[in-house]
C-alpha positions in Angstrom: -15.4 12.9 -39.8 -13.0 16.3 -40.6 -10.3 17.6 -39.8 -11.3 20.1 -37.4 -14.3 17.5 -35.7 -10.9 15.7 -34.8 -8.6 18.6 -33.1 -12.1 19.1 -31.6 -11.9 15.7 -29.7 -8.2 15.9 -28.8 -8.8 19.2 -27.2 -8.5 18.9 -23.2 -11.1 19.5 -21.2 -10.3 21.6 -18.5 -12.9 22.5 -15.8 -12.7 25.2 -13.2 -14.9 25.3 -10.0 -14.6 28.4 -8.2 -14.9 29.4 -4.1 -17.4 30.5 -2.2 -19.5 33.9 -3.7 -17.1 33.7 -6.4 -20.0 35.7 -8.8 -19.2 36.8 -11.8 -16.5 34.1 -12.2 -14.4 36.2 -14.3 -13.7 38.8 -12.1 -12.8 36.7 -9.0 -9.7 35.8 -8.1 -7.1 34.1 -11.1 -10.2 31.9 -13.0 -10.8 34.3 -16.1 -6.7 34.6 -16.3 -6.1 30.8 -16.5 -9.3 30.5 -19.0 -7.5 32.3 -21.1 -4.1 31.5 -20.9 -5.4 28.0 -21.5 -7.9 28.9 -24.5 -4.5 30.8 -26.5 -1.4 28.3 -26.1 -0.6 28.3 -29.6 -1.0 24.3 -29.7 -5.1 24.9 -28.6 -5.4 21.9 -27.7 -7.0 22.8 -24.5 -10.9 23.2 -23.7 -11.5 25.4 -20.4 -14.8 25.3 -18.6 -15.5 28.3 -16.4 -19.2 29.4 -14.9 -21.2 30.6 -12.3 -22.1 28.6 -9.6 -25.2 27.6 -9.0 -25.7 29.4 -5.0 -22.5 30.3 -5.1 -23.1 32.2 -1.8 -23.8 28.5 0.6 -21.7 26.8 -1.9 -24.0 23.6 -1.3 -23.4 20.0 -2.1 -26.5 19.5 -3.6 -26.4 22.1 -6.1 -23.5 22.0 -6.7 -22.6 18.3 -7.3 -25.6 17.5 -9.9 -24.5 21.1 -11.7 -20.9 19.6 -12.7 -21.9 16.5 -13.4 -25.3 17.5 -15.8 -24.7 20.7 -16.5 -20.5 21.3 -17.1 -20.4 17.5 -18.3 -17.4 16.0 -17.3 -15.6 12.2 -18.1 -13.2 10.1 -17.4 -10.2 12.7 -20.0 -11.4 16.2 -18.0 -9.0 18.2 -15.8 -10.7 19.5 -12.8 -9.3 22.6 -10.9 -10.5 23.5 -7.8 -10.5 26.2 -5.4 -11.4 26.8 -1.7 -15.2 25.7 -1.7 -14.5 23.7 -5.2 -12.3 21.6 -3.6 -14.4 19.8 -1.7 -17.5 19.6 -4.4 -14.5 18.0 -6.5 -13.7 15.8 -4.0 -16.6 14.4 -3.1 -17.8 14.0 -6.8 -14.2 11.5 -7.9 -16.1 9.4 -4.3 -18.3 8.1 -7.3 -17.1 9.6 -10.5 -13.1 9.0 -12.2 -12.0 12.2 -14.1 -8.2 11.9 -15.6 -7.2 14.6 -12.8 -7.4 17.2 -10.3 -6.1 20.2 -9.0 -6.6 21.7 -5.4 -6.3 24.9 -4.8 -6.9 25.7 -0.5 -8.3 22.5 0.3 -10.2 21.6 4.2 -11.0 18.3 5.2 -13.5 20.0 7.6 -15.9 22.4 8.1 -13.4 24.8 11.1 -15.7 25.6 13.2 -18.1 27.6 11.4 -21.9 27.6 10.9 -22.0 28.9 6.6 -19.3 25.9 5.7 -21.1 23.5 8.0 -24.1 24.1 5.7 -22.5 23.9 2.5 -23.1 20.2 3.4 -19.5 18.8 2.4 -18.3 17.8 6.1 -21.4 15.7 7.4 -19.8 12.2 6.3 -16.6 10.6 6.9 -14.9 11.4 3.7 -13.8 8.5 1.1 -10.0 9.0 0.6 -9.6 5.4 -1.3 -12.2 5.7 -3.7 -10.8 9.7 -4.7 -7.6 8.8 -4.5 -8.7 6.0 -6.8 -10.4 7.8 -9.3 -7.9 9.8 -10.7 -4.6 9.4 -12.7 -3.3 12.2 -10.6 -4.6 15.0 -7.7 -2.2 18.1 -7.3 -2.5 20.4 -4.5 -1.6 24.3 -3.6 -1.9 25.5 -0.4 0.2 29.2 1.3 1.2 28.7 5.0 -0.2 32.4 5.7 -4.1 31.8 4.1 -6.1 33.1 7.3 -9.0 31.1 6.4 -8.1 27.8 5.6 -4.9 26.6 8.0 -2.0 24.6 6.5 -2.8 21.7 8.4 -6.3 21.3 6.7 -4.2 21.7 3.2 -1.8 18.6 5.2 -4.3 16.2 6.1 -6.2 16.2 2.6 -2.9 15.9 1.2 -1.4 12.7 3.4 -5.1 11.4 2.9 -5.2 11.5 -1.1 -1.1 10.9 -1.5 -1.2 14.7 -3.6 1.6 16.1 -5.5 1.6 18.6 -2.0 3.3 21.8 -3.4 2.9 24.9 -0.1 3.5 28.5 -1.7 4.9 31.0 0.6 2.5 34.5 1.0 0.2 33.7 -1.1 -2.9 33.7 1.6 -6.4 32.6 -0.1 -4.8 32.5 -3.7 -7.1 35.5 -4.7 -4.4 37.4 -7.0 -5.8 37.5 -10.7 -3.1 35.2 -11.4 -1.1 31.7 -10.8 1.1 30.6 -12.8 1.9 27.2 -11.1 -1.5 26.2 -12.2 -0.7 27.4 -15.5 2.5 24.6 -15.7 0.8 21.7 -13.6 -1.4 21.7 -16.6 0.9 21.8 -19.3 3.4 19.4 -18.2 0.2 16.9 -17.1 -0.8 17.9 -20.8 2.8 17.1 -22.1 3.3 14.0 -20.3 0.4 12.0 -21.9 
């Protein structure tokens, strides 16, 4: 096996799961910025997957979870980064599958009384918090009290159930800016720790 092949195998795979309506994905929020920052890391240790999701405006579990599982190809060494609806897709995925680590940005656990959210299928049964927590080595969660789409109480509830490393950032809204250095920092610290 060549040295290049060994290096490829040792790279940390990171999958970014965007929020509902984020298409084309590289034009939305901080996703492409995070991809670029990780890929230009001088150690060359990161492999980032960022793709347009099927059914981007409905974000239905029946389409997103199989897409993540079958198309994006994760394993027990993968780190998943989810934003908004991407968090719920990741949490449902972790009820059955193992990964290395998870970052949840603007997560919720109810449909918030919204018909579109209800149709996404994530909220039609209880969450298996123990399985989610048990299928990953670590969970870091970000939320902002100024988020107008997902009340902070939703995120605090998720954090309590998942025993996540929970961080509230002031005046960040729904995290729709073009950069998100705190997520980059978490990934680098978690990858250096092992």
